[in-house]
Gaussian input, Z-matrix of N, CA and C with variables (Angstrom, degrees):
# hf/3-21g

backbone

0 1
 N
 C     1     B1
 C     2     B2     1     A1
 N     3     B3     2     A2     1     D1
 C     4     B4     3     A3     2     D2
 C     5     B5     4     A4     3     D3
 N     6     B6     5     A5     4     D4
 C     7     B7     6     A6     5     D5
 C     8     B8     7     A7     6     D6
 N     9     B9     8     A8     7     D7
 C    10    B10     9     A9     8     D8
 C    11    B11    10    A10     9     D9
 N    12    B12    11    A11    10    D10
 C    13    B13    12    A12    11    D11
 C    14    B14    13    A13    12    D12
 N    15    B15    14    A14    13    D13
 C    16    B16    15    A15    14    D14
 C    17    B17    16    A16    15    D15
 N    18    B18    17    A17    16    D16
 C    19    B19    18    A18    17    D17
 C    20    B20    19    A19    18    D18
 N    21    B21    20    A20    19    D19
 C    22    B22    21    A21    20    D20
 C    23    B23    22    A22    21    D21
 N    24    B24    23    A23    22    D22
 C    25    B25    24    A24    23    D23
 C    26    B26    25    A25    24    D24
 N    27    B27    26    A26    25    D25
 C    28    B28    27    A27    26    D26
 C    29    B29    28    A28    27    D27
 N    30    B30    29    A29    28    D28
 C    31    B31    30    A30    29    D29
 C    32    B32    31    A31    30    D30
 N    33    B33    32    A32    31    D31
 C    34    B34    33    A33    32    D32
 C    35    B35    34    A34    33    D33
 N    36    B36    35    A35    34    D34
 C    37    B37    36    A36    35    D35
 C    38    B38    37    A37    36    D36
 N    39    B39    38    A38    37    D37
 C    40    B40    39    A39    38    D38
 C    41    B41    40    A40    39    D39
 N    42    B42    41    A41    40    D40
 C    43    B43    42    A42    41    D41
 C    44    B44    43    A43    42    D42
 N    45    B45    44    A44    43    D43
 C    46    B46    45    A45    44    D44
 C    47    B47    46    A46    45    D45
 N    48    B48    47    A47    46    D46
 C    49    B49    48    A48    47    D47
 C    50    B50    49    A49    48    D48
 N    51    B51    50    A50    49    D49
 C    52    B52    51    A51    50    D50
 C    53    B53    52    A52    51    D51
 N    54    B54    53    A53    52    D52
 C    55    B55    54    A54    53    D53
 C    56    B56    55    A55    54    D54
 N    57    B57    56    A56    55    D55
 C    58    B58    57    A57    56    D56
 C    59    B59    58    A58    57    D57
 N    60    B60    59    A59    58    D58
 C    61    B61    60    A60    59    D59
 C    62    B62    61    A61    60    D60
 N    63    B63    62    A62    61    D61
 C    64    B64    63    A63    62    D62
 C    65    B65    64    A64    63    D63
 N    66    B66    65    A65    64    D64
 C    67    B67    66    A66    65    D65
 C    68    B68    67    A67    66    D66
 N    69    B69    68    A68    67    D67
 C    70    B70    69    A69    68    D68
 C    71    B71    70    A70    69    D69
 N    72    B72    71    A71    70    D70
 C    73    B73    72    A72    71    D71
 C    74    B74    73    A73    72    D72
 N    75    B75    74    A74    73    D73
 C    76    B76    75    A75    74    D74
 C    77    B77    76    A76    75    D75
 N    78    B78    77    A77    76    D76
 C    79    B79    78    A78    77    D77
 C    80    B80    79    A79    78    D78
 N    81    B81    80    A80    79    D79
 C    82    B82    81    A81    80    D80
 C    83    B83    82    A82    81    D81
 N    84    B84    83    A83    82    D82
 C    85    B85    84    A84    83    D83
 C    86    B86    85    A85    84    D84
 N    87    B87    86    A86    85    D85
 C    88    B88    87    A87    86    D86
 C    89    B89    88    A88    87    D87
 N    90    B90    89    A89    88    D88
 C    91    B91    90    A90    89    D89
 C    92    B92    91    A91    90    D90
 N    93    B93    92    A92    91    D91
 C    94    B94    93    A93    92    D92
 C    95    B95    94    A94    93    D93
 N    96    B96    95    A95    94    D94
 C    97    B97    96    A96    95    D95
 C    98    B98    97    A97    96    D96
 N    99    B99    98    A98    97    D97
 C   100   B100    99    A99    98    D98
 C   101   B101   100   A100    99    D99
 N   102   B102   101   A101   100   D100
 C   103   B103   102   A102   101   D101
 C   104   B104   103   A103   102   D102
 N   105   B105   104   A104   103   D103
 C   106   B106   105   A105   104   D104
 C   107   B107   106   A106   105   D105
 N   108   B108   107   A107   106   D106
 C   109   B109   108   A108   107   D107
 C   110   B110   109   A109   108   D108
 N   111   B111   110   A110   109   D109
 C   112   B112   111   A111   110   D110
 C   113   B113   112   A112   111   D111
 N   114   B114   113   A113   112   D112
 C   115   B115   114   A114   113   D113
 C   116   B116   115   A115   114   D114
 N   117   B117   116   A116   115   D115
 C   118   B118   117   A117   116   D116
 C   119   B119   118   A118   117   D117
 N   120   B120   119   A119   118   D118
 C   121   B121   120   A120   119   D119
 C   122   B122   121   A121   120   D120
 N   123   B123   122   A122   121   D121
 C   124   B124   123   A123   122   D122
 C   125   B125   124   A124   123   D123
 N   126   B126   125   A125   124   D124
 C   127   B127   126   A126   125   D125
 C   128   B128   127   A127   126   D126
 N   129   B129   128   A128   127   D127
 C   130   B130   129   A129   128   D128
 C   131   B131   130   A130   129   D129
 N   132   B132   131   A131   130   D130
 C   133   B133   132   A132   131   D131
 C   134   B134   133   A133   132   D132
 N   135   B135   134   A134   133   D133
 C   136   B136   135   A135   134   D134
 C   137   B137   136   A136   135   D135
 N   138   B138   137   A137   136   D136
 C   139   B139   138   A138   137   D137
 C   140   B140   139   A139   138   D138
 N   141   B141   140   A140   139   D139
 C   142   B142   141   A141   140   D140
 C   143   B143   142   A142   141   D141
 N   144   B144   143   A143   142   D142
 C   145   B145   144   A144   143   D143
 C   146   B146   145   A145   144   D144
 N   147   B147   146   A146   145   D145
 C   148   B148   147   A147   146   D146
 C   149   B149   148   A148   147   D147
 N   150   B150   149   A149   148   D148
 C   151   B151   150   A150   149   D149
 C   152   B152   151   A151   150   D150
 N   153   B153   152   A152   151   D151
 C   154   B154   153   A153   152   D152
 C   155   B155   154   A154   153   D153
 N   156   B156   155   A155   154   D154
 C   157   B157   156   A156   155   D155
 C   158   B158   157   A157   156   D156
 N   159   B159   158   A158   157   D157
 C   160   B160   159   A159   158   D158
 C   161   B161   160   A160   159   D159
 N   162   B162   161   A161   160   D160
 C   163   B163   162   A162   161   D161
 C   164   B164   163   A163   162   D162
 N   165   B165   164   A164   163   D163
 C   166   B166   165   A165   164   D164
 C   167   B167   166   A166   165   D165
 N   168   B168   167   A167   166   D166
 C   169   B169   168   A168   167   D167
 C   170   B170   169   A169   168   D168
 N   171   B171   170   A170   169   D169
 C   172   B172   171   A171   170   D170
 C   173   B173   172   A172   171   D171
 N   174   B174   173   A173   172   D172
 C   175   B175   174   A174   173   D173
 C   176   B176   175   A175   174   D174
 N   177   B177   176   A176   175   D175
 C   178   B178   177   A177   176   D176
 C   179   B179   178   A178   177   D177
 N   180   B180   179   A179   178   D178
 C   181   B181   180   A180   179   D179
 C   182   B182   181   A181   180   D180
 N   183   B183   182   A182   181   D181
 C   184   B184   183   A183   182   D182
 C   185   B185   184   A184   183   D183
 N   186   B186   185   A185   184   D184
 C   187   B187   186   A186   185   D185
 C   188   B188   187   A187   186   D186
 N   189   B189   188   A188   187   D187
 C   190   B190   189   A189   188   D188
 C   191   B191   190   A190   189   D189
 N   192   B192   191   A191   190   D190
 C   193   B193   192   A192   191   D191
 C   194   B194   193   A193   192   D192
 N   195   B195   194   A194   193   D193
 C   196   B196   195   A195   194   D194
 C   197   B197   196   A196   195   D195
 N   198   B198   197   A197   196   D196
 C   199   B199   198   A198   197   D197
 C   200   B200   199   A199   198   D198
 N   201   B201   200   A200   199   D199
 C   202   B202   201   A201   200   D200
 C   203   B203   202   A202   201   D201
 N   204   B204   203   A203   202   D202
 C   205   B205   204   A204   203   D203
 C   206   B206   205   A205   204   D204
 N   207   B207   206   A206   205   D205
 C   208   B208   207   A207   206   D206
 C   209   B209   208   A208   207   D207
 N   210   B210   209   A209   208   D208
 C   211   B211   210   A210   209   D209
 C   212   B212   211   A211   210   D210
 N   213   B213   212   A212   211   D211
 C   214   B214   213   A213   212   D212
 C   215   B215   214   A214   213   D213
 N   216   B216   215   A215   214   D214
 C   217   B217   216   A216   215   D215
 C   218   B218   217   A217   216   D216
 N   219   B219   218   A218   217   D217
 C   220   B220   219   A219   218   D218
 C   221   B221   220   A220   219   D219
 N   222   B222   221   A221   220   D220
 C   223   B223   222   A222   221   D221
 C   224   B224   223   A223   222   D222
 N   225   B225   224   A224   223   D223
 C   226   B226   225   A225   224   D224
 C   227   B227   226   A226   225   D225
 N   228   B228   227   A227   226   D226
 C   229   B229   228   A228   227   D227
 C   230   B230   229   A229   228   D228
 N   231   B231   230   A230   229   D229
 C   232   B232   231   A231   230   D230
 C   233   B233   232   A232   231   D231
 N   234   B234   233   A233   232   D232
 C   235   B235   234   A234   233   D233
 C   236   B236   235   A235   234   D234
 N   237   B237   236   A236   235   D235
 C   238   B238   237   A237   236   D236
 C   239   B239   238   A238   237   D237
 N   240   B240   239   A239   238   D238
 C   241   B241   240   A240   239   D239
 C   242   B242   241   A241   240   D240
 N   243   B243   242   A242   241   D241
 C   244   B244   243   A243   242   D242
 C   245   B245   244   A244   243   D243
 N   246   B246   245   A245   244   D244
 C   247   B247   246   A246   245   D245
 C   248   B248   247   A247   246   D246
 N   249   B249   248   A248   247   D247
 C   250   B250   249   A249   248   D248
 C   251   B251   250   A250   249   D249
 N   252   B252   251   A251   250   D250
 C   253   B253   252   A252   251   D251
 C   254   B254   253   A253   252   D252
 N   255   B255   254   A254   253   D253
 C   256   B256   255   A255   254   D254
 C   257   B257   256   A256   255   D255
 N   258   B258   257   A257   256   D256
 C   259   B259   258   A258   257   D257
 C   260   B260   259   A259   258   D258
 N   261   B261   260   A260   259   D259
 C   262   B262   261   A261   260   D260
 C   263   B263   262   A262   261   D261
 N   264   B264   263   A263   262   D262
 C   265   B265   264   A264   263   D263
 C   266   B266   265   A265   264   D264
 N   267   B267   266   A266   265   D265
 C   268   B268   267   A267   266   D266
 C   269   B269   268   A268   267   D267
 N   270   B270   269   A269   268   D268
 C   271   B271   270   A270   269   D269
 C   272   B272   271   A271   270   D270
 N   273   B273   272   A272   271   D271
 C   274   B274   273   A273   272   D272
 C   275   B275   274   A274   273   D273
 N   276   B276   275   A275   274   D274
 C   277   B277   276   A276   275   D275
 C   278   B278   277   A277   276   D276
 N   279   B279   278   A278   277   D277
 C   280   B280   279   A279   278   D278
 C   281   B281   280   A280   279   D279
 N   282   B282   281   A281   280   D280
 C   283   B283   282   A282   281   D281
 C   284   B284   283   A283   282   D282
 N   285   B285   284   A284   283   D283
 C   286   B286   285   A285   284   D284
 C   287   B287   286   A286   285   D285
 N   288   B288   287   A287   286   D286
 C   289   B289   288   A288   287   D287
 C   290   B290   289   A289   288   D288
 N   291   B291   290   A290   289   D289
 C   292   B292   291   A291   290   D290
 C   293   B293   292   A292   291   D291
 N   294   B294   293   A293   292   D292
 C   295   B295   294   A294   293   D293
 C   296   B296   295   A295   294   D294
 N   297   B297   296   A296   295   D295
 C   298   B298   297   A297   296   D296
 C   299   B299   298   A298   297   D297
 N   300   B300   299   A299   298   D298
 C   301   B301   300   A300   299   D299
 C   302   B302   301   A301   300   D300
 N   303   B303   302   A302   301   D301
 C   304   B304   303   A303   302   D302
 C   305   B305   304   A304   303   D303
 N   306   B306   305   A305   304   D304
 C   307   B307   306   A306   305   D305
 C   308   B308   307   A307   306   D306
 N   309   B309   308   A308   307   D307
 C   310   B310   309   A309   308   D308
 C   311   B311   310   A310   309   D309
 N   312   B312   311   A311   310   D310
 C   313   B313   312   A312   311   D311
 C   314   B314   313   A313   312   D312
 N   315   B315   314   A314   313   D313
 C   316   B316   315   A315   314   D314
 C   317   B317   316   A316   315   D315
 N   318   B318   317   A317   316   D316
 C   319   B319   318   A318   317   D317
 C   320   B320   319   A319   318   D318
 N   321   B321   320   A320   319   D319
 C   322   B322   321   A321   320   D320
 C   323   B323   322   A322   321   D321
 N   324   B324   323   A323   322   D322
 C   325   B325   324   A324   323   D323
 C   326   B326   325   A325   324   D324
 N   327   B327   326   A326   325   D325
 C   328   B328   327   A327   326   D326
 C   329   B329   328   A328   327   D327
 N   330   B330   329   A329   328   D328
 C   331   B331   330   A330   329   D329
 C   332   B332   331   A331   330   D330
 N   333   B333   332   A332   331   D331
 C   334   B334   333   A333   332   D332
 C   335   B335   334   A334   333   D333
 N   336   B336   335   A335   334   D334
 C   337   B337   336   A336   335   D335
 C   338   B338   337   A337   336   D336
 N   339   B339   338   A338   337   D337
 C   340   B340   339   A339   338   D338
 C   341   B341   340   A340   339   D339

   B1=1.4388
   B2=1.5214
   B3=1.2947
   B4=1.4658
   B5=1.5222
   B6=1.3255
   B7=1.4559
   B8=1.5117
   B9=1.3215
   B10=1.4577
   B11=1.5155
   B12=1.3226
   B13=1.4538
   B14=1.5177
   B15=1.3151
   B16=1.4547
   B17=1.5257
   B18=1.3227
   B19=1.4619
   B20=1.5187
   B21=1.3323
   B22=1.4612
   B23=1.5194
   B24=1.3406
   B25=1.4559
   B26=1.5247
   B27=1.3233
   B28=1.4621
   B29=1.5133
   B30=1.3185
   B31=1.4623
   B32=1.5188
   B33=1.3384
   B34=1.4590
   B35=1.5226
   B36=1.3285
   B37=1.4518
   B38=1.5261
   B39=1.3206
   B40=1.4623
   B41=1.5177
   B42=1.3232
   B43=1.4655
   B44=1.5256
   B45=1.3346
   B46=1.4688
   B47=1.5188
   B48=1.3301
   B49=1.4709
   B50=1.5206
   B51=1.3298
   B52=1.4648
   B53=1.5252
   B54=1.3272
   B55=1.4674
   B56=1.5289
   B57=1.3239
   B58=1.4606
   B59=1.5310
   B60=1.3271
   B61=1.4642
   B62=1.5177
   B63=1.3205
   B64=1.4705
   B65=1.5212
   B66=1.3448
   B67=1.4631
   B68=1.5193
   B69=1.3268
   B70=1.4600
   B71=1.5260
   B72=1.3417
   B73=1.4666
   B74=1.5311
   B75=1.3476
   B76=1.4653
   B77=1.5261
   B78=1.3127
   B79=1.4607
   B80=1.5124
   B81=1.3269
   B82=1.4712
   B83=1.5199
   B84=1.3243
   B85=1.4662
   B86=1.5296
   B87=1.3241
   B88=1.4585
   B89=1.5233
   B90=1.3272
   B91=1.4648
   B92=1.5227
   B93=1.3138
   B94=1.4577
   B95=1.5293
   B96=1.3378
   B97=1.4573
   B98=1.5364
   B99=1.3103
   B100=1.4579
   B101=1.5312
   B102=1.3230
   B103=1.4577
   B104=1.5263
   B105=1.3077
   B106=1.4654
   B107=1.5271
   B108=1.3217
   B109=1.4538
   B110=1.5300
   B111=1.3198
   B112=1.4693
   B113=1.5281
   B114=1.3106
   B115=1.4681
   B116=1.5191
   B117=1.3085
   B118=1.4674
   B119=1.5207
   B120=1.3176
   B121=1.4599
   B122=1.5337
   B123=1.3278
   B124=1.4578
   B125=1.5294
   B126=1.3178
   B127=1.4671
   B128=1.5264
   B129=1.3152
   B130=1.4657
   B131=1.5263
   B132=1.3197
   B133=1.4691
   B134=1.5250
   B135=1.3265
   B136=1.4666
   B137=1.5265
   B138=1.3300
   B139=1.4719
   B140=1.5272
   B141=1.3336
   B142=1.4556
   B143=1.5176
   B144=1.3216
   B145=1.4620
   B146=1.5229
   B147=1.3323
   B148=1.4683
   B149=1.5256
   B150=1.3322
   B151=1.4615
   B152=1.5267
   B153=1.3348
   B154=1.4580
   B155=1.5255
   B156=1.3325
   B157=1.4701
   B158=1.5274
   B159=1.3309
   B160=1.4632
   B161=1.5324
   B162=1.3277
   B163=1.4655
   B164=1.5270
   B165=1.3226
   B166=1.4622
   B167=1.5258
   B168=1.3377
   B169=1.4693
   B170=1.5272
   B171=1.3293
   B172=1.4599
   B173=1.5298
   B174=1.3256
   B175=1.4646
   B176=1.5327
   B177=1.3361
   B178=1.4741
   B179=1.5239
   B180=1.3256
   B181=1.4656
   B182=1.5192
   B183=1.3270
   B184=1.4615
   B185=1.5271
   B186=1.3230
   B187=1.4626
   B188=1.5302
   B189=1.3436
   B190=1.4605
   B191=1.5216
   B192=1.3333
   B193=1.4718
   B194=1.5250
   B195=1.3241
   B196=1.4698
   B197=1.5249
   B198=1.3188
   B199=1.4610
   B200=1.5285
   B201=1.3431
   B202=1.4581
   B203=1.5230
   B204=1.3112
   B205=1.4564
   B206=1.5187
   B207=1.3224
   B208=1.4572
   B209=1.5294
   B210=1.3189
   B211=1.4641
   B212=1.5282
   B213=1.3189
   B214=1.4688
   B215=1.5314
   B216=1.3271
   B217=1.4680
   B218=1.5245
   B219=1.3257
   B220=1.4642
   B221=1.5304
   B222=1.3227
   B223=1.4661
   B224=1.5207
   B225=1.3328
   B226=1.4695
   B227=1.5285
   B228=1.3334
   B229=1.4647
   B230=1.5262
   B231=1.3320
   B232=1.4645
   B233=1.5240
   B234=1.3188
   B235=1.4649
   B236=1.5279
   B237=1.3454
   B238=1.4668
   B239=1.5185
   B240=1.3211
   B241=1.4621
   B242=1.5235
   B243=1.3053
   B244=1.4593
   B245=1.5125
   B246=1.3200
   B247=1.4524
   B248=1.5157
   B249=1.3253
   B250=1.4536
   B251=1.5288
   B252=1.3048
   B253=1.4569
   B254=1.5215
   B255=1.3070
   B256=1.4552
   B257=1.5276
   B258=1.3241
   B259=1.4595
   B260=1.5289
   B261=1.3194
   B262=1.4637
   B263=1.5296
   B264=1.3145
   B265=1.4676
   B266=1.5316
   B267=1.3234
   B268=1.4637
   B269=1.5256
   B270=1.3170
   B271=1.4600
   B272=1.5203
   B273=1.3252
   B274=1.4686
   B275=1.5275
   B276=1.3363
   B277=1.4664
   B278=1.5227
   B279=1.3144
   B280=1.4546
   B281=1.5290
   B282=1.3221
   B283=1.4693
   B284=1.5228
   B285=1.3228
   B286=1.4554
   B287=1.5175
   B288=1.2976
   B289=1.4612
   B290=1.5209
   B291=1.3345
   B292=1.4710
   B293=1.5208
   B294=1.3065
   B295=1.4608
   B296=1.5214
   B297=1.3236
   B298=1.4588
   B299=1.5169
   B300=1.3118
   B301=1.4622
   B302=1.5176
   B303=1.3200
   B304=1.4614
   B305=1.5259
   B306=1.3169
   B307=1.4652
   B308=1.5221
   B309=1.3214
   B310=1.4615
   B311=1.5264
   B312=1.3192
   B313=1.4599
   B314=1.5174
   B315=1.2930
   B316=1.4598
   B317=1.5207
   B318=1.2939
   B319=1.4745
   B320=1.5108
   B321=1.2853
   B322=1.4460
   B323=1.5162
   B324=1.2939
   B325=1.4508
   B326=1.5236
   B327=1.2801
   B328=1.4650
   B329=1.5164
   B330=1.2961
   B331=1.4520
   B332=1.5201
   B333=1.2805
   B334=1.4656
   B335=1.5226
   B336=1.3081
   B337=1.4679
   B338=1.5145
   B339=1.2709
   B340=1.4582
   B341=1.4833
   A1=108.43
   A2=116.50
   A3=121.34
   A4=110.82
   A5=114.90
   A6=121.46
   A7=108.47
   A8=116.89
   A9=120.92
   A10=109.13
   A11=115.98
   A12=120.54
   A13=111.32
   A14=115.81
   A15=120.30
   A16=109.45
   A17=115.91
   A18=120.88
   A19=110.59
   A20=116.69
   A21=120.98
   A22=110.62
   A23=117.17
   A24=120.06
   A25=111.05
   A26=116.92
   A27=120.84
   A28=111.65
   A29=116.50
   A30=120.52
   A31=110.24
   A32=116.73
   A33=120.50
   A34=110.48
   A35=117.58
   A36=121.28
   A37=110.75
   A38=117.03
   A39=120.90
   A40=111.94
   A41=116.25
   A42=120.17
   A43=110.49
   A44=116.99
   A45=120.14
   A46=110.09
   A47=117.32
   A48=120.68
   A49=110.58
   A50=116.84
   A51=120.48
   A52=110.32
   A53=116.96
   A54=120.68
   A55=110.30
   A56=116.81
   A57=119.59
   A58=110.37
   A59=117.15
   A60=120.88
   A61=111.60
   A62=115.74
   A63=119.78
   A64=110.01
   A65=116.58
   A66=120.09
   A67=110.96
   A68=117.02
   A69=120.82
   A70=110.75
   A71=116.39
   A72=120.65
   A73=110.58
   A74=115.58
   A75=119.60
   A76=109.63
   A77=117.19
   A78=121.00
   A79=112.11
   A80=116.54
   A81=120.48
   A82=110.84
   A83=116.18
   A84=119.82
   A85=110.00
   A86=116.29
   A87=120.01
   A88=112.77
   A89=118.17
   A90=120.25
   A91=110.91
   A92=116.31
   A93=119.29
   A94=111.32
   A95=116.73
   A96=120.76
   A97=110.07
   A98=117.35
   A99=125.36
   A100=113.39
   A101=117.68
   A102=121.42
   A103=107.07
   A104=116.40
   A105=121.10
   A106=110.79
   A107=116.79
   A108=122.91
   A109=112.23
   A110=119.57
   A111=118.32
   A112=113.08
   A113=117.13
   A114=119.71
   A115=110.10
   A116=117.18
   A117=121.20
   A118=109.99
   A119=116.43
   A120=120.25
   A121=109.96
   A122=117.16
   A123=121.34
   A124=110.84
   A125=117.11
   A126=120.91
   A127=110.47
   A128=117.38
   A129=121.02
   A130=110.43
   A131=117.54
   A132=120.82
   A133=110.30
   A134=117.54
   A135=120.74
   A136=110.01
   A137=117.47
   A138=120.83
   A139=110.53
   A140=117.06
   A141=120.61
   A142=112.59
   A143=117.36
   A144=121.34
   A145=110.58
   A146=116.47
   A147=120.15
   A148=109.94
   A149=116.97
   A150=120.46
   A151=110.70
   A152=117.28
   A153=121.56
   A154=110.98
   A155=117.87
   A156=121.02
   A157=110.70
   A158=116.64
   A159=120.49
   A160=110.56
   A161=116.70
   A162=120.51
   A163=110.82
   A164=118.14
   A165=121.64
   A166=110.80
   A167=117.07
   A168=120.40
   A169=110.57
   A170=116.98
   A171=120.27
   A172=110.97
   A173=115.88
   A174=120.62
   A175=110.37
   A176=117.61
   A177=121.53
   A178=110.97
   A179=117.27
   A180=120.56
   A181=110.27
   A182=116.92
   A183=120.29
   A184=110.97
   A185=117.27
   A186=121.75
   A187=110.69
   A188=116.24
   A189=119.99
   A190=111.68
   A191=117.65
   A192=120.33
   A193=110.91
   A194=116.71
   A195=119.93
   A196=110.70
   A197=116.85
   A198=121.89
   A199=112.17
   A200=117.36
   A201=120.85
   A202=113.78
   A203=118.24
   A204=121.28
   A205=114.91
   A206=118.15
   A207=121.60
   A208=108.75
   A209=115.88
   A210=120.65
   A211=111.84
   A212=117.31
   A213=120.72
   A214=110.86
   A215=117.22
   A216=121.09
   A217=109.84
   A218=116.60
   A219=120.71
   A220=110.30
   A221=117.59
   A222=120.60
   A223=111.31
   A224=117.49
   A225=120.96
   A226=110.39
   A227=116.51
   A228=120.91
   A229=110.17
   A230=117.44
   A231=120.43
   A232=112.01
   A233=117.53
   A234=121.20
   A235=111.60
   A236=116.24
   A237=124.05
   A238=111.96
   A239=116.95
   A240=122.14
   A241=109.66
   A242=116.04
   A243=121.66
   A244=107.26
   A245=115.91
   A246=120.63
   A247=110.03
   A248=114.44
   A249=120.40
   A250=108.99
   A251=116.40
   A252=121.67
   A253=112.96
   A254=116.97
   A255=121.90
   A256=109.53
   A257=116.65
   A258=119.53
   A259=109.65
   A260=115.95
   A261=120.66
   A262=110.46
   A263=116.03
   A264=120.16
   A265=111.35
   A266=116.79
   A267=120.50
   A268=110.16
   A269=116.98
   A270=121.08
   A271=110.61
   A272=117.25
   A273=120.60
   A274=110.69
   A275=116.57
   A276=119.26
   A277=110.98
   A278=117.40
   A279=121.78
   A280=112.61
   A281=117.01
   A282=119.85
   A283=113.71
   A284=119.00
   A285=121.65
   A286=112.75
   A287=115.30
   A288=121.65
   A289=110.28
   A290=117.33
   A291=119.72
   A292=110.92
   A293=115.97
   A294=120.47
   A295=109.68
   A296=116.44
   A297=121.64
   A298=109.13
   A299=114.70
   A300=121.25
   A301=106.75
   A302=115.93
   A303=121.08
   A304=108.15
   A305=115.80
   A306=120.00
   A307=112.27
   A308=116.47
   A309=119.68
   A310=109.52
   A311=114.86
   A312=119.98
   A313=108.67
   A314=114.69
   A315=119.11
   A316=108.91
   A317=114.81
   A318=118.92
   A319=108.50
   A320=114.95
   A321=120.16
   A322=108.69
   A323=115.94
   A324=121.36
   A325=106.80
   A326=115.05
   A327=119.43
   A328=108.61
   A329=116.65
   A330=120.72
   A331=108.13
   A332=113.86
   A333=119.34
   A334=106.94
   A335=115.33
   A336=117.89
   A337=109.72
   A338=115.10
   A339=119.86
   A340=111.99
   D1=132.77
   D2=-177.33
   D3=-74.16
   D4=145.07
   D5=179.46
   D6=-90.20
   D7=132.46
   D8=177.54
   D9=-81.43
   D10=138.62
   D11=179.42
   D12=-75.79
   D13=151.18
   D14=178.65
   D15=-83.54
   D16=168.93
   D17=178.01
   D18=-62.34
   D19=-36.96
   D20=179.84
   D21=-63.70
   D22=-41.61
   D23=178.89
   D24=-65.72
   D25=-38.84
   D26=176.59
   D27=-64.40
   D28=-42.96
   D29=177.97
   D30=-64.11
   D31=-40.95
   D32=179.17
   D33=-61.63
   D34=-45.18
   D35=179.60
   D36=-60.88
   D37=-43.06
   D38=177.98
   D39=-61.46
   D40=-43.32
   D41=-179.96
   D42=-66.21
   D43=-40.25
   D44=178.68
   D45=-61.58
   D46=-41.92
   D47=179.13
   D48=-63.47
   D49=-44.49
   D50=179.38
   D51=-63.58
   D52=-45.72
   D53=-179.64
   D54=-63.59
   D55=-41.39
   D56=178.96
   D57=-63.29
   D58=-39.65
   D59=177.21
   D60=-63.29
   D61=-44.74
   D62=178.26
   D63=-63.28
   D64=-42.82
   D65=179.22
   D66=-62.06
   D67=-38.79
   D68=179.01
   D69=-64.78
   D70=-45.04
   D71=179.50
   D72=-63.50
   D73=-47.03
   D74=178.96
   D75=-62.05
   D76=-39.42
   D77=178.19
   D78=-61.34
   D79=-42.27
   D80=178.28
   D81=-63.73
   D82=-40.62
   D83=179.12
   D84=-66.47
   D85=-43.43
   D86=-176.51
   D87=-77.50
   D88=-13.63
   D89=176.03
   D90=-58.88
   D91=-33.86
   D92=179.65
   D93=-67.52
   D94=-22.77
   D95=179.02
   D96=-97.60
   D97=-1.09
   D98=179.00
   D99=68.27
   D100=34.21
   D101=173.82
   D102=-85.85
   D103=139.44
   D104=-174.37
   D105=-70.07
   D106=111.82
   D107=178.26
   D108=-62.80
   D109=-40.69
   D110=179.59
   D111=-59.38
   D112=-34.08
   D113=178.47
   D114=-65.59
   D115=-42.41
   D116=179.01
   D117=-63.47
   D118=-45.50
   D119=-179.79
   D120=-63.15
   D121=-41.27
   D122=178.63
   D123=-60.68
   D124=-45.10
   D125=179.13
   D126=-62.49
   D127=-41.47
   D128=179.23
   D129=-64.50
   D130=-41.19
   D131=179.22
   D132=-64.87
   D133=-44.09
   D134=178.51
   D135=-60.67
   D136=-43.61
   D137=178.60
   D138=-61.68
   D139=-40.10
   D140=178.08
   D141=-64.53
   D142=-40.57
   D143=178.78
   D144=-65.81
   D145=-43.19
   D146=178.48
   D147=-61.59
   D148=-44.07
   D149=178.97
   D150=-62.03
   D151=-43.39
   D152=-178.70
   D153=-63.52
   D154=-44.21
   D155=178.43
   D156=-61.66
   D157=-41.22
   D158=178.57
   D159=-63.60
   D160=-42.72
   D161=179.41
   D162=-64.19
   D163=-39.29
   D164=178.53
   D165=-65.35
   D166=-40.62
   D167=178.74
   D168=-64.51
   D169=-42.39
   D170=178.65
   D171=-63.94
   D172=-37.60
   D173=177.87
   D174=-64.22
   D175=-42.24
   D176=178.59
   D177=-65.97
   D178=-41.85
   D179=178.03
   D180=-59.78
   D181=-45.39
   D182=-179.69
   D183=-64.79
   D184=-39.94
   D185=177.86
   D186=-60.31
   D187=-47.19
   D188=-179.39
   D189=-67.13
   D190=-37.57
   D191=177.05
   D192=-64.22
   D193=-41.09
   D194=177.60
   D195=-66.19
   D196=-35.96
   D197=-176.21
   D198=-74.24
   D199=-45.87
   D200=-173.96
   D201=-105.20
   D202=-25.65
   D203=177.07
   D204=69.27
   D205=12.06
   D206=-178.48
   D207=-131.76
   D208=117.32
   D209=-176.28
   D210=-65.25
   D211=-33.39
   D212=179.74
   D213=-65.19
   D214=-43.32
   D215=177.55
   D216=-63.60
   D217=-42.74
   D218=-179.95
   D219=-61.51
   D220=-42.92
   D221=178.83
   D222=-63.04
   D223=-39.85
   D224=177.65
   D225=-63.72
   D226=-42.80
   D227=-179.51
   D228=-64.81
   D229=-42.99
   D230=-179.42
   D231=-65.50
   D232=-27.81
   D233=176.75
   D234=-83.92
   D235=0.56
   D236=179.28
   D237=62.86
   D238=33.40
   D239=176.42
   D240=-85.51
   D241=159.58
   D242=169.77
   D243=-135.16
   D244=151.25
   D245=-172.95
   D246=-146.07
   D247=163.30
   D248=179.26
   D249=-70.27
   D250=135.07
   D251=-178.72
   D252=92.08
   D253=0.61
   D254=179.30
   D255=-73.19
   D256=140.19
   D257=178.25
   D258=-75.77
   D259=163.07
   D260=179.35
   D261=-61.78
   D262=-37.80
   D263=179.95
   D264=-67.02
   D265=-40.44
   D266=177.11
   D267=-64.57
   D268=-38.83
   D269=178.34
   D270=-63.48
   D271=-42.99
   D272=177.87
   D273=-63.34
   D274=-41.61
   D275=178.26
   D276=-65.80
   D277=-29.48
   D278=-176.26
   D279=-80.60
   D280=-52.30
   D281=-173.92
   D282=-115.84
   D283=-2.02
   D284=177.56
   D285=96.84
   D286=175.93
   D287=179.77
   D288=-74.46
   D289=146.91
   D290=177.68
   D291=-71.05
   D292=154.39
   D293=177.58
   D294=-69.69
   D295=-45.52
   D296=176.90
   D297=-138.51
   D298=158.49
   D299=176.10
   D300=-127.39
   D301=122.94
   D302=-179.75
   D303=-86.71
   D304=115.69
   D305=-178.58
   D306=-108.17
   D307=9.99
   D308=179.77
   D309=-66.51
   D310=140.24
   D311=178.18
   D312=-113.26
   D313=133.49
   D314=179.04
   D315=-98.23
   D316=141.66
   D317=177.38
   D318=-103.29
   D319=124.91
   D320=177.23
   D321=-106.51
   D322=130.41
   D323=179.20
   D324=-109.84
   D325=117.32
   D326=178.95
   D327=-85.60
   D328=124.90
   D329=177.49
   D330=-93.29
   D331=125.67
   D332=179.33
   D333=-102.15
   D334=119.38
   D335=178.17
   D336=-88.61
   D337=132.43
   D338=-176.51
   D339=-105.01

């Protein structure tokens, strides 16, 4: 089943297209002055990636604030800390899902000496 894109991803794609168009136009203009177009395009792409990463981080911060309602907990989670008394969900948000979960149960038999 295909995943639907979020509004942020759609906005990002639109901005990338606009920036790429502007970079292309500026590149064509600067070609007459012999400025390297690939360098300009590279700088624009790097700026777009930095902006996208920042937007994703802000989106995660807002999600965690809405979920937990406590800025101190959110800061701990963003620093990937774990602490005593932390819920399983907070731990997953902090350090990610475990690779495996051991569900084996051991049976202990208590011997009573008489």
